[in-house]
C-alpha positions in Angstrom: -23.3 72.9 18.6 -24.8 69.9 20.4 -22.7 68.2 23.1 -21.0 65.1 21.6 -21.8 65.9 17.9 -18.6 66.1 15.8 -18.3 67.5 12.3 -15.3 66.7 10.2 -14.7 68.8 7.1 -13.8 66.3 4.4 -11.1 66.8 1.8 -11.7 65.7 -1.8 -8.6 64.9 -3.8 -9.3 65.1 -7.6 -7.1 63.9 -10.4 -7.6 63.2 -14.1 -9.3 59.8 -13.3 -11.9 61.1 -10.8 -12.0 61.9 -7.1 -11.0 60.3 -3.8 -12.5 61.3 -0.4 -11.6 59.7 2.9 -14.8 59.7 5.1 -14.0 58.0 8.4 -10.6 56.7 9.6 -9.8 54.6 12.7 -7.4 57.3 13.8 -10.1 60.0 13.8 -10.4 61.4 17.4 -14.1 60.5 17.6 -13.8 57.0 16.0 -15.2 54.4 18.5 -15.5 51.2 16.6 -16.9 49.7 13.4 -20.4 48.2 13.3 -21.3 48.3 9.6 -21.4 50.5 6.5 -24.6 51.1 4.7 -26.0 53.4 2.0 -29.4 55.1 2.2 -31.1 57.5 -0.2 -33.6 60.3 0.1 -35.6 61.9 -2.7 -35.9 65.7 -3.1 -38.0 67.3 -0.4 -38.6 64.1 1.5 -37.9 64.0 5.2 -36.5 60.9 6.9 -36.8 61.7 10.6 -36.9 61.5 13.7 -35.1 58.7 15.5 -32.3 58.1 18.0 -30.2 55.2 19.2 -29.5 54.4 22.9 -26.1 52.7 22.1 -25.1 53.5 18.5 -23.2 56.5 17.2 -24.0 57.3 13.6 -21.5 58.8 11.2 -23.3 60.3 8.2 -21.7 61.5 4.9 -23.7 62.6 1.8 -21.8 61.5 -1.3 -24.4 62.5 -3.9 -26.8 65.3 -4.0 -27.4 67.4 -0.9 -29.1 66.7 2.5 -30.2 68.9 5.4 -29.4 67.0 8.6 -31.5 68.0 11.7 -30.4 67.1 15.2 -32.2 67.6 18.5 -30.7 67.0 22.0 -33.4 65.5 24.2 -30.9 64.4 26.8 -31.9 65.9 30.1 -28.4 65.7 31.6 -26.7 67.3 28.6 -25.3 70.9 28.6 -27.1 71.4 25.3 -30.4 69.8 26.2 -33.3 71.2 24.1 -30.9 72.6 21.4 -31.1 71.8 17.7 -28.5 71.8 14.9 -29.1 72.3 11.2 -26.3 71.0 8.9 -26.4 71.0 5.1 -23.9 68.8 3.3 -23.1 67.1 0.1 -20.2 66.7 -2.3 -19.9 70.4 -2.9 -19.4 70.9 0.9 -18.4 67.5 2.2 -18.7 66.7 5.9 -18.8 63.7 8.2 -21.5 64.3 10.9 -20.9 62.1 13.9 -24.1 61.8 16.1 -23.9 60.5 19.6 -26.4 58.1 21.2 -29.7 59.7 22.5 -29.7 62.6 20.0 -32.7 62.7 17.7 -31.7 63.0 14.1 -33.0 62.8 10.5 -32.4 64.4 7.1 -34.2 65.9 4.2 -33.3 65.6 0.5 -32.2 69.1 -0.5 -31.1 68.5 -4.1 -32.8 67.7 -7.4 -33.4 64.0 -7.7 -32.1 61.5 -5.2 -29.3 62.1 -2.6 -27.1 59.3 -1.2 -26.0 59.1 2.4 -23.3 56.7 3.6 -23.6 55.8 7.3 -20.8 54.0 9.3 -22.5 53.3 12.7 -20.7 51.9 15.6 -23.1 48.9 15.9 -24.4 46.4 13.4 -28.1 46.5 12.9 -29.9 44.0 15.1 -33.1 42.9 13.2 -34.5 41.1 16.3 -33.9 44.0 18.7 -33.2 47.2 16.9 -31.5 50.1 18.7 -33.9 52.5 17.0 -36.5 54.7 18.6 -38.8 56.7 16.2 -41.2 59.6 16.4 -43.2 61.3 13.6 -41.2 63.8 11.5 -43.7 66.6 12.0 -46.0 65.7 14.9 -43.7 66.1 17.9 -42.3 68.6 20.3 -39.0 69.1 18.5 -38.4 72.8 17.7 -37.1 72.2 14.2 -38.7 73.3 11.0 -38.2 70.9 8.1 -40.2 73.2 5.7 -37.3 75.7 5.4 
């Protein structure tokens, strides 16, 4: 486990009309504040990585398909500095993955076709001054193997 990362196992409530799944609530112990909600997709086998935020906490939930989320703690003052996490999630094993600032993260499409991820970050996206710092998915010093 990386210090500050929270994983909430989600409960799906089915009935004859379909399904309901609460993702993030304002009374969750790690909820900080609302910035925005957005959807992003990833195609099978495609890696969208690596980046981190200096201020923002991300809250990822895969609602269609399956994704493999990779995390890397590059924070020198963290008790888990240098550690990685590998989390697979989707509707069959629904989780909310809450990622603190300054932890590198990304994900890979791990299902046939396109997977859909909902993110509820703590900050709205600032187009003029984005809180987003990127490095190449494969050419870096992060000890994480996306090829698995």
